[in-house]
N, C-alpha and C positions, 0 to 999 in steps of 0.2 A: 569752626575754630579751624576750619580747612586752609591749608596753606597759607599757616601763617609762622613757619618754621620754630615750630613748638618742639622742642628736646625734652621734655619730659611733663607728666599729667600732673597738675597738681593744683593746691587752693579751690579745689572742688567741694569741699566738706558741705557749703550752704545747698547744695543742689540735691538733697537728699530723695528727690520724686523725679529725677532724672530716668527716661526712659531711652533716649538715643544720645550717642556719643558719636560724633563724628568727626575727625582727627585726620583725613586725608590728605596727600600731600604737607607732610608736615617733615622732623627730624627724628622720629619716635625711634627706638632703639628697643622699648621695652612696653608692654602693657599691664606690668605686674601691679604696678601701686596704685591701680584703678579702684583694688578690693581694699584697699585704705578708708575710702569713703564711704563705704556702708549702704552704698545703692541697693535699696529692697525690689525695685522694680524696672532696674535696667533689661533692656530687651535688645540690643541693638548696639554694636560696636563697629564703624566703620574706620578702620584705621590702613587702609589702601596706600601704597605710594607714600612708604616711610621706608626706613633702615631696620627693620626688624631680620637678623642674620638665621639661618638655617640651623645658627647653634644653639638656639633660645627656644627650642621645641618642646624638651621637657619643661622650661618654667612657663611656656605659653599651658600645658595639661594643668600643671599647679594652679595655676591663676583661673583656668576655665571650671575647674573643681569649685571655686569657691564662688563659681555665679548660676546658681541654680535658675535664674530666671532670662539669663540669656537666648536668646531664641535665633539672632542673626549675627555671623561675625564675616568681617569681609578684611583679607589681607592681602588681595591683589596688589602686585606689583613689589612686596616684599619678597627678598631672599629665602625665607623661612618657605613660603608654598612651594621648592625646590625640594625640601627635604622628602626623602622615601616612603616616610611614612604620615607624612602630612596630613591628607585627607581621610588616613585610615584610623588614626589618631582621634581627629576632631570625630568621626562619625562613632565614636563610642559614647558620647554625650547625645543621650535620648531629646534634652530639651532644645536643642541646635538644631533648627529646622530648616536654614539658609548657610550656605558657606560659602562663600565670593560669588555672590548673586546667582547661585545654583540650589533651588530648592531640593532638598536631600527629602527625597520620598524612598522608600525599603526597597526597590528595586537599585538604586545607584546607589544607596549604602550596599548592599548585598556585592555588587559589581566589582565595587572597590576593595572589600573585604578580602575575595577570593582571589583578584589580582594583585593586591599589593603585599599580600604577606609572604 
């Protein structure tokens, strides 16, 4: 569903087994309502190059807390990636293995935890 000027994630209730959600190059300002669809196997969310603001950080963290199966998230090209604690906060989730195409290994996580606090 990339590049379709989508402004809101909706009408996905029938995709219960969805594992990858790719919504790059749209007009999303939030991904919070993804949780209402009850995806039990969602592993990857690609929402790069949307309109997700720097002020969305707390809501993003609340959303990620409700997605224990998520292993990869890509928000490149969104203002939120400029938030001072963007990487540090997402690194708190042990299930997330890839952030913005960067594989999160322990040395990388430790580097950001030391340098961004």
